[in-house]
N, C-alpha and C positions, 0 to 999 in steps of 0.2 A: 539586615544583611551587612556583612563586612564591607569596608571600602574596597574599591577595585584593586588597589595595590596589595591588599592582603588576600583578596578573593582569588587571585590567580594562583597563589601558593596553596590555598585550600583546595582549589579544583585539581591542581596537579597531584596533590597527596591523595585525593579521592580516586583519581584515575589510576594511580599506581597501585593503590590498595585493591580496587576491584579487578583490575587487569591481572594482578598477581594471583588472585583467587581463581580466575578462569585458567590462567597458565598452569597453575599447580594441578588443577583438576584434569585438564587435557593430558598433561604429562603423566600423572598417576595412572590414568586409564589407557595410556598409549594411543590416544586418539590423535588424529591429524590436527595440526594447528592451522589457523586461518592463513590463507595464501591467495595471491592474485594469479598464481600459475594455473594452467588449464586443468591440472589434476587436483586443485585445492578443494576442500570439502564444501558442499553446498549447505549442509546443516551441521552445526557444532555439537548437536545432541546434548545440550546443557540441561541439568535438572532445574526445577523451578527457582531455587534460590540464586543460581548462577545466571538464569535468564534476567533476574532483577539486576545482577551485577553488570551484565552486558548492557541493559537499558541505561543504567546509571553512567557507564563509561561513554556511551553514545551521546547522552544528554550533556554531560559535563565537558566532553571534548568540544562540543559545539559552542558551549558558553565560553570556554577558554579561548577558542579560536576568535570569537566575536570580540571579546575583551582585548585581546592582543592586537587585533586589527585597528582598533580605535574608531572613533566616529567618522573620520574622513574616509577611511577605507571601507567602512560598512556602507557608505553612500556610493562610492565609486566602483566597488568590486562586485556589484550585482551583475551577473552575466546574462544578458538578454538572449544569448545564443546557446545557452547551456544544453539544450535538448536537440540542437541541430544534427549532431552526430547520430542520435537515436532515430531521428526522422529519416536520415539517409539509410541507416541500417534496416529500418522497418520497410521503407518503400522498395528498396532493391533486394530485400531478403539476404543481406550480406552475410549474416551469421551462417547461413547454409551454403554459401559460396566459398567458404574457407575450410580446409580440412581440420577436423577436430584435433588430430595429433600431428599436424604438419604445418606447412606455411605456403603462402602464395605471394608472388610479387605484386606490388601496387599496380604495376603496368598491366599484368594479366588480369587482375581483378577489375580494373577500369575497363579493359577491353570486353570482359565477360558481361558487364552490366551496361556498357555503351555510354560511359560518361567521361568527361575530361580527366586525365590522370592527375594533373596538378590540383584541380579542385577536389578530387577524391582524397588525395593525400592531405591537403590542408584540413578538411573536415574530420578525417579519421585520426589525424594527429590530436585533435581536440578530444576525441573519444579515448585515445590511448592515455592521455593525461588523466582522464577519469576512470582509468583501469578497465576500459571497454576495448578489448583486443590489446595486443602488445606488438612491438617491433623488435623481434629477436636479433635482427641484423639489418643493416642499411638497405632500404628498398623492399623489405619483406614484412608481411603482416601475419600474425598467428593469433589463436584464441587465448583469452584469459578465462578465468573461472566464470565471470559474469557473461561474457559473450557466448561461451559454451552453453550456459543455461538458456539463453535465447534460442540457440540452435536445437537444443534437445527437449525443451519443455514448451509445448504449444501454448500453455496458459501464459507463460512468461512472454512469449512472442506476441500473443494477443494483447496482453497488458501494455506492452510497449506501443503497439499500434494504437490502442485506445488513447493513451497519453498524448502521443504526438499528433494524432489526427483530430481528436475531439476536445481534449482538455487543454492542451497547450494554446490553441488559438483563442480560447475563451477569455483569459484575463485581459488581453489587449482591448477587448470590447466592453469590459465591465463598467468602466467609468463613463464611456459613451452611453451605455444603457441607463445609467443613473442620471445622466444629464437629460436624456430624453424622457425618462419616467422618474422624477425625483422621489416620488413616494414609494415606488416599487411595490405596488399593492397587489398586482396580479402575477400569476405564475409565468405568464409569457412575457412579462416585462423584465427580461434578464438578458445577459450577454450570450446565453447558450440556448440551443434547442433542447427539448426534453431528452437529454442523452446523458450517458455516464455509466458507471459500473455499480451494480448492487450485489452485495454478498448476502445470500439468504442462508442464515446459519440454522442448521437443523431443519432444512427445507424439505425433508422427506423425499418423495419421488418427483418433486418439482411442480406440483399442481399450481401453487401460487406463482411461481416464477414463470411458468408458461402463460398464465393469465396476464401477468404484467407485460410479458414480451409481446403478446397479441395486442394489448392496449397501447403500449409504447414501444413500437418496433425499433426505435433507435437506442434503447437501453441494452446494455450488456449485463447478463445475469449469470451468477455463479452460485450453484446450490452446493453447500458444504454439508456432507453427511458422513456417517460411519461406513466402513468398507462394504459391509453386507448390503446396505441400502443402495450405495452407488452401483454395486454389481447388478442389482435388480432394477435399475432405472434406465430409461431409454430417452435419448435426446430426440427432439422433433425437428424435422427438416424445415428450413426457412425461419426458425426461431433461434435467436442468439442466446441460448441457455446451455451452459456447460455444467457438468458435475465434477466435483472435486472431493477426494477423501480428506476429511479433517474432523477432529474431535474438538468441539468448540470450548472445551475446558483447557485445551492446550493453546500456546501462543499463536496468534493469528499469523498466517503465512503471506497473505495478500495485502500489500501496502497501498496506501494512497487511494483506496476505494472511496467513492462518493458517499455510499450509504451501506451501513451494516444493519440487516433486518433480522429481528427476532419475531417470528410470527407464531403466536400462540404456543410457545414452548417454555418460557420462563416460569409460567404458572405451575409447571410440572415438578419444579425443583424447590427445595428449601432455600432460604435466603442465602446461606453461605455458599451454595453452588451457583446461585445467580450472580453473586459478587465475584466468584471465581471466573465465570465466563466473561463477565464485563472487564475484569482486570486483564484477561488474556488478550483483549483488544488494545490495551493502552500503548504498548510499544510501537504500534503502527498508526495510531491516531494522529491527526493533524487538526489544527485549530479550525473551528466552525464545521468540522465533519459531523454528519448526521448519523444518529443511531436511532432507528425506528423500532418500536415495540408494538405489536398488535396483540391485544388480549381481550378477553371477554369481560364486559362490564355488567354488573347487576346480579351476579351470582355471589352469594355470601361466602362461598368457599374460595373465591378468586381474590387475588390481591387487589385492593382498591388503589386509587391513584396516589394517595398520600403514602401508602406503604411502598409502592413502587419507587416513588421519589426517594424514600429513605434508603432503599436498596442501592440505587444509583449513587447516592451521596456516600454510603458506606464503602462502595467500590472505589470511588475517588471523587473528591469535591469538585473536580474540574468538569464532571458531567453536569450540564446545565439543562434544566427542564425548559422547553420552548412552547409546549402546548399540546392539547389533545383534540383530535377531530373525530366526531362520531356522526355518521349519517342517521337521519331520522328513521326510527324503526329498527335499526341495527343493534345487535348485542355486542358487536365488535367495535373497538375504537383504535385509532392510530395515535400513539403517543411518541412525541419527538423529543429527543435529547441531542444536544450538540456538545462537542468537546472544546472547551475553552481553556 
């Protein structure tokens, strides 16, 4: 890699190149350009090659930001309260207290939810800096594109709730758990209860998701399937299982999920399509994230473990094989990969 003094120019050139490709495409198609305004597009509708450009811009801008901050700022600029505005928004359902195409005063909003006005303003100003809501004029608050998404998309609202109520508190206890259990050999020797979000890709009518929800009621499960399957699927009362229309060959829409689960479906596709669906996850994956695959072991027509490892490596070398678990007498195995 080039020295940092040259690397920043290289990154800037890459950002300009890839951003220009996206801008030219949106302009040629008369598509709306990205905007923080309430009417801004939720999805840019980019073709696969430009989704790569988008991912490249996001990756390189982060690296450029980190390089220009320097080591001291990288240490001191970690914001421990980064999610506090989302916690406030989620707890008091603020996104639904603000008119979609209007505005409300901070004073009236504070009175509506019954909290101190000054405290509400301080916290929401942090959110506004993060493009969550906007202040169109002094003392007034209105929606941005992101906050409108929370108001109108139940899945987005649920995801915010899961992050601030379950995932955010866990990191503060991680080191404490490691001190208490240095070897971390058991699943209960961790900072979190068995909770989190699992995306069941191609999960059919949700049989596996429902079974997981009954066994682990603190899990949030989302079954992603094609429109005709979702239309004919039924949620079950008291089980946290939702259905979402999604083609798993297209770029994943749900970010920061704990586990992406392929259950007995990769075996139906040639390798090039398996690689395609795995690559569709890459833009939203974070380090150490789990990707679980359940497949049948022992049938000569099925992929064996070594073949599956090759598929993941061909998709991206950052997929790391972690192990295989198979219960005695079972023809199914759970195979774990993490994103590194």
